[in-house]
N, C-alpha and C positions, 0 to 999 in steps of 0.2 A: 603589218601595221606601221604606218608612217611615223617616224621619230621627228618631233618638232625641235628646232633649235631654240636656245636661249640666248638673250643678249641684254646688256644693261642699257637703258635708255630713259628718256624723260617724256612723260605722257601729259598732254594737256587735254582736259575735257572742258568744252564750252557749251553753254546752253542759253537760249533766248529767254529772258524773264517774261513771264505772263504770256507765253506764245499763244495758247488757246484763246485767251481774251483778245489779243491783237488780231488774230485771224478771224475770229467771229465778228469783229468790228469792220474789217476791210481786208478780205482774204487776198484778192489779186494784188492790191497795192503793197501789202506786207511782203508777199513773196517777191515782188519786183524790187522792193527796197533791199531785201536780203540778198538777192542776186547781185545788185549793184555793190553792196558792201563787200561781198565775197571777192569781186573782181577788182575793186578799187582800193580796198583797205586790207582785208584779211589775207588773201593769197600773196600779195606783195610782201607783207610783213613776215609771213611764214617763210617765204623763199629767201628773203634777205638774211634770215638767221639760220639757214641750212635745214629747215624743217620740212616735213611733208604731211599732207592731210591724209590720214589713214582711212577715214570714212566720214560720211555725213549722215545725220539721223533726222532729217526734216527740220527740226528746230535747233540742231546742235552739231558739233564737230568733235572729232577725235584727232588730235594732231601729235606727231612724234618729233622730238628734237634731240640732237646729239648730247646736249647737256643742259642743266637747269638755267644757267645764265642766259642762254639763247632763248629758252622758253619764256623767261620772265621779260626779257627785252621785247620780244614779239608780242606777248600778251598785253603788256603795258601800252605799247604803241597802238595796238588795236583798240583797247578800251578808251584811250584818249581820243583817237580818231573817230570812233563811233559816237562818243559823247558830243564831239564838235559837229559831226554830220547831222545829229538829231536835235541839236540845241534849239532850233527855231520851231520845233513842233510842240504841240501841247504835251504836258508831262505824261498823261495817261496813254498817249499813242507812240511814245518813243520806243525804239528798239534798243535794248540794253542787254548785255551779256553777263553771265556769271562764269567764272573760270576757276577750275581746280587743277593743280599741278602736283604730280608725284614722280619720283625717280626710283628705279630699281630694275630687277631682272624680270623680263617678260618672255612669254613663249611666242615664237614667230610662226605664223601659219600663212604662208604665201605673203600677201601684202598686209595681212591682218596681224594684230598683236593681242595677246590674251593673258589673263592672270590677275592676281590680287592687285598688282600695281595699277592696272587699268581700272579695276573696280573702285579702288580707293580714290583715284583721281576723279572719277565720276561722282563719288560721294562728297569729296571736298568741294566740288563745284556747287552742290546744293547748299553748302554752308556759307558760300561767298555772298556778300552784298551785291546788288546790281552795280555793274561797273567795276567790281572788285576782283581780287585774286586771293584764293586760299591755297596754301601749300602744306605739304607734309613735313615732318621733322627732318627727313632725309634731304629734302630740298633746302630747307632752312640751314642745315649744318654745312651744306656745300657752298652756301652764299654768305656765311656769317661774316666774312671779312670784306664784303662789298659795301663800302661806305656810301654808295649812291642809293642804296635801298633802305627803306624803313619797314622793318618786319616786326609785327607785334604778336605776341602769343595769345591764343584764344582758348588755351587749356585743352584737356583731354575731352574728346567728343565721341559719343556713340553714334554710329551711322548705320543706316538700314542694311541688313544682310551681312554686316561685318561683325564677327563675334566679339572682338576685343576693341576697346576704345582707341581712337586715332588722335595723336597730338597735332593740333591744328595751329597754323600760323597765317597771319594775314599780311600781304604785301600791299603797301599803300600805292594806289595809282593816281590819287588826287582827284578822281572823278567818281568815287564811291557814293552810292545813294542808299536809300532805305527801300525795303520791299513795299509794294502797295499796301496801305493800311497800317504801316509800321511807324510812320513819322510822328503821329500824335503820341504814341506810347513812348517813343524814344525821348520826345521832349518832356514828357511827364516824369520820367525817371530822373533822379538826381544825377547831374553830370559832374564829373570830377576831373580836374587836371592836376597831375603830379608834376611839379616843376623839377628841373635838374637840381639835385642836392648840392649845396655849396661845399667846396673843399676848403676847410679852415686850416689845413696843414700845409707846410711848404713843399711836401713831396708831390710830384706829378702823379706817381702811382696811386696815391690816395684819391686823386681826381677821378681815375678810372674806377676805383671802388665806389665813389659817390655816384657816378653815372650808372654803374651796375646795379646798385641798390634801388635807385629811382626807377630804372627800367624794369627790374624784377617786381617792384610794387605795382607798376602799371599793369604788367602781365597778370599778377595775382588778383588785383582788383577786377580786371576784365572778366574773370570767371564768375563773378557775382552778377546774375541776370537782373538784379535789382538796381544795378548801377550802369550809367553810360560813361565810359572812361575815354577821355580824349587821348588820341593816339600819340605815341612817342614823337612822331615827326612834327606834330603841332606843338607839343609841350616843350621840346628841346630847342625851339627857336628862341626861347627866353634864357638860354644858357649864357652866363657871363654878362647879363644885362640887368640894369636896375629896372624894377618893375613895380607897378601898383596893382594889387590884386583886383581892385575894382575895374581897372582898365583891362586886365586879363579877362574878367567876366564879360565885359562888353565885346572884346575881340573874339572870344571862343564860345560864349554862351554857357560857360561853366558856372555851376551853382556853388561848388566847393573847390578850394585850392589847398593842395598839400605841399608844404615847404619843408625842407630839411637841411641838415648840415652834418658833415663828418669831420671829426677832429681826432688826431692821433697824438698820444703822449707816450713815447717809448713803445712798450708792447701792449699798451691799452688803447682801445678805440672807443670813442663816444659818438653815438649817432643820436641827434635830436630831431624831432618832427613836430609840426603844427598842422592842425586842420582849421581852415579859415572859411567862414561864410563869405563868399566872394562879393556879393552885392553891398555888404555893410562893412567888410573888413574885420568883423568880430571873430576873435579866436574861440573856437568851440572846444578844442581839445589840444593837449600837448603832452609829450612825454620824452624821455631820453633813455638810452640804453648803453650801458658800459660793458664792454667785453674784452677779454684777453685775445690777442691776435695769435692764433695757432694755425689752423687750417682756414685760409682766407675764404674759400668757397663755402665751407660749412658755416663760417661766421656770417657771410652774406645771406645764406638761406635762413639762418636763425633770426637775423635782424629783419629780413623781409617779412617773415611770418609774424613776428612781434608787431611790426608796423601795421600789417593788414588786419590782424585780429584786434588791434586797438582802434583802427579807423572805422571799420564797418559797423560795429554796434553804435558808435557815436553818430554816424550819418543816419542810421536807421532811427535812433531815438530823436534826433533833431527833426527828421521828416515827420515822425508821428506827432511831435509837439506842434509843428506847423499845421498839419491837417486837422488836429484836434481843435484848433482855435477857429477854424473856418466853418461856416454853415454847410450842412451836408449837401444841400441842393446845388451848391456851386462847385462841388468837387469833381475832378476827373476820376476815371477808373483807378488809376494809380493811387490817388489821394484817398479814395474810398477804402482801398485795401490798407493803407497806412492807418487810417482812423479805426478800422476794424481790428488791426493788430494792437492798437493802444487799448481798445476795449477788452480784447481777450486776455491781455496781460493782467487785468484786474481780477480775474478768476472768481467772478460772482455769477449767480444765475442770470441776473439782468445783463451783465456784460457779455456773457456767451450769446444771449439772444440778440443783443445789439450788434455784436460782431458778425453774426450769421447774416443779419439783415444788410449790413454794409457790404459784405463780400458778395451777397446775391445782387445787390444794386450795381456793384462794379462789373459783375459778369453780364448783367443786362445792358450796361452802358457800352460795353465793347465785347461782342460775342466771339471775337477772335483772340481774346487776351487770356493767356493760360493761368496767370497768377491767381485771380480770384477763385478759379476752380480748384487749384491746388490748396488754397486756404479753406475753401468749403469742405474739401475732403479731410483736411486736417482737423477742422472743428468736429466732424463726425468721429474721427479717431480719438480725439481728446475726450469726448463724451464717454467713450467706452473705457479708456485708460484711467480716467479720473473717477470712475464709478458713478457718473452722473446719468448714464444712459438708462432709460426705462425699457428700451427695446434694442439691445445690442445688435441683433441680426439685421434690423432695419437700418440702424446707423451705419453698419459696415457696408450694406448694399448701396446706400445713398453715397457714402464716402467713396466707394470704388467707382461709382459712375462719374463723380467729379474728378477724382484723381486720374482716371483713365483718359478723360477728355483733356485734362491739363497736359498730359504727356503727348497726346495726339496734336494738340495745338502748338506745343513747344517742347520738343524732345530734349532740349538742352537746359531745361529748368530743373535744377537738382531737387527743389522742393516737391515737384510732382512725383519724381521717382521715390523720394524719401517717404512721402505720404502713402504711396502704393505699398512700400515695404511695411509700414505700420499696419495697414489694413489687411494685407496678406498674412501677416503674423497672427492677427486675431483669428483669421480663417484656418489657421493651422498649416499654412503653405510656406514652411520654413525655407525650402530651396528657392522658391520664386521670390520670397521676401529678400533673401540674401543677394539674389541676382539684381533686384531693383536697387538695393542698397549699394551694390558695387557700381552700378551706373551713376548713382548720385555722387558717390565718393570720387569716381573718375572725373566727373564734371567739375567738382569743387571740393577738394579735400581740406579747404580752410573753413568750411561751414560747420560750426559746432553742432547744429541740429542733426547732421548726418551721423555723427558719433553717438548722439543721444538716441537716435533710432536703433543703432546697433545694440544699445543696452536693452531696449524693449524687445528686440527679437529674442534675446536670451531669456528675458523675464517670462515669456510665454512658452518656453520649452519644458517638457516634463522633467528633464535633468539639465538645467541651465549650466552653461560654462561661466561660472561666476568670475573667473580670472579675466576672461575676455571682456565680460561685462564691466568689471572694475576698470580695466585699462581704457575701454572706450569712454567711460564716464569721466575719468581723469583727463583724457584728451579733450573732451567737451569743455571741461572747466578751464583747462589751460588755454584753449582757443578763444574762449569768450567769458572771462570771469565776471564781467559786468552785464552779461546778457539778461534780458527780462526773464528768461527761463533758467537762469543759473541755479535757482532753488531746486529745480527738477533734476539738474545734472547731479547736484549733491544728494538728492533723495535717491536716485538710482544707484549711487555709490552705497548708500545705506542698505538698499535692497540687495546689492551684491554680497555684502557681508552677512546680512540676515539670512539669505538663502544658503550661504555656505555653512554658517554655524548653526542655523535653525535656532538662533538665540538673539533677542533684542534687548540690549543692555549697554553696559559701558563699552562693549566692543564696537559700537557704531557711533559713539558720540562725536568723534573727530569729524565725521561727515554730517551727522544729524544736526548738531548745533548750528553750523553755517546755513544749512537748508532752512531751519526755522527762522533765522534772523533775516534772511533775504526777502525782499519785497515779492509779493505774489504767492508765497508759500501756501500750498493747499491744506485743507483741513486734516488729512491723514498724517501730514508731517507733524502737526501739533499734537495729534493723538499719540503718535510715537514718542514725542517728547514727554507727554504725560505718563505713558507706560514706563519709560526708563526712569522718570523721577520717582514713581511709586516703588520700583524695584530697589531704589537706594533710600527708600523711606522719607522722601522729601515731598510731603503732602502739599506744602505751599506751592512749590513749583508745578506739581501736577494739576492743582486747581487753576493756576494761571494759564497753563497750556490748554486745559479744557475750555476755558473762557475764550482763548484765541481761536480754537477749533470751531466753537459755536458762533463766533463772530464772523468767520469766513463762510460757514454754511449753517444758518440757524435751524434748518430742518434735519440736521444730522441726528441719527439714532444708532443704537447698538446694532439693530438689525441691518442698517445700511452698511456699517463697518464689516459685519460678518458676511454679507452677501453681494456687495456691490462689485467686487473685483472678480475677474473671470480667467485669471491665469492659474495653471495647474497647482502650484504650491500654496496658493493663498489659504485654503481651508486648514492646512497643517500649520501655517504661520500664525493664523488668528487663534487656533486652538492653543498654541503655546503661550499666548498672552491672555487667555480667558480670565484668570483671576484678577488681573489688573483692569481689564475691561469692566468686569463686574464692580470693581471698586469705583470706577469712573461713573457708573450708573448711580451708585450711592451718593456721588458728588453732584449729580444733576444731569448727566447724559441721559436723554430719554431712551427707554428700552425699545419702543416701536414707533 
């Protein structure tokens, strides 16, 4: 048996965007143009940087370079030259390449190279925008000191046939575009530019820290598929320049501007930030963070997470307010989803119905858009989790259909994977649910909903891990304390203690009281408040809580409370508060 050698090398995978469509339109012409590009653009660029073409695959190339810098220089030159070559042609007939680059140890089989390094390069290529370049962490780390490059983090991404997520970075070529059919959705999403943070301290070192925080915020925000984040290369042109946010909006198309400042006083650091609506200059949100300077990298990570978890709910709330004020028939698919989210947050029978209709309209408005299908799946899951479903089996089946389609349309949308995890949990598929949750968390570990789903996975187990459940609930609260679903984060903390102690009383009040006070609290939260009030003989508080519960769900009955929920421990939990529930019947809770 032949023993193959190993060597460290840099692999470039390149592919023509929309090749089948182009060939179907004009086969001979496309092949002729590709032949011309090979000989006049691609081969000379590869040779100039010491590379070699390993093989061609009809619509793509596999190329080897001695090191990442050479691969980046050649790939950037090719992308720019191809863009110039095709510039005079109609947009839908232009040849454009996607490029993925990875570095590591490969197996050498004659002239061929094999192994995971090659496979990952090919998968990175599929994540690249047309005209763009995506690279692995190993490539980024080897080029981190190259000041001529703009490299932006795209987060952890799951890619086909690779079991673990890959950390993806995008190298700016200056000629990146959108995939066919993507431009409208990109323009619909709120666009955000994070300006370089001002260094208000005399130390030059603090200037590097300010830049590092701004860059980390850009990278973290880019992991939210609901946002379009302006790349660092475009935002840092405003460094050390006076600027008017309205002019920045005109220059970049940004809807929101994030500004910040760093100030040091001894061993204390203060970071302040503002979120501004670019078109009007109106400040939407601001906050400041004071920290002791110990581990500078840990400090930077802490500040970044605080900023991101403050910014994203505010942008979402502002977008929902804007869409709520517009007539439905004039809304884009993105805006229809935002209006639907505003409805579902109200937690009434009518708002659930309205939200479902809006998400369905969004899916029909753009049949390639993943978000509305993820949201439709979530509505079906929420119906079951909230005890509203009259046919849980049907809701789960419909929800799975939508969530699966969402993942097929956009495998990088964490909400699709999180929704799948919720629905698989109801089906009793814990292992599959945890796999889906791991994918969601790898894509965006700053999304509070991902940790909320982790609490539900435990809720539906015969013997739940209440400590894991409580830790996940606390992380959701920490990540998004002002979230429209914050009441549910607190409620799942109540459930973790209730399941652990099999007792609902003073032991849960530090979580239950905030859950009941927060907007959108469901009816069962108020019933739990009433039960705990009766246990401490506070009939006035119990009556008030019962009134709140019936206001949220006027058709609530004792039978609903006893039979609406479908997780294993619920019968035992409800049996433990049977005397208090009977007392609520005497106060006006309908029995059936």
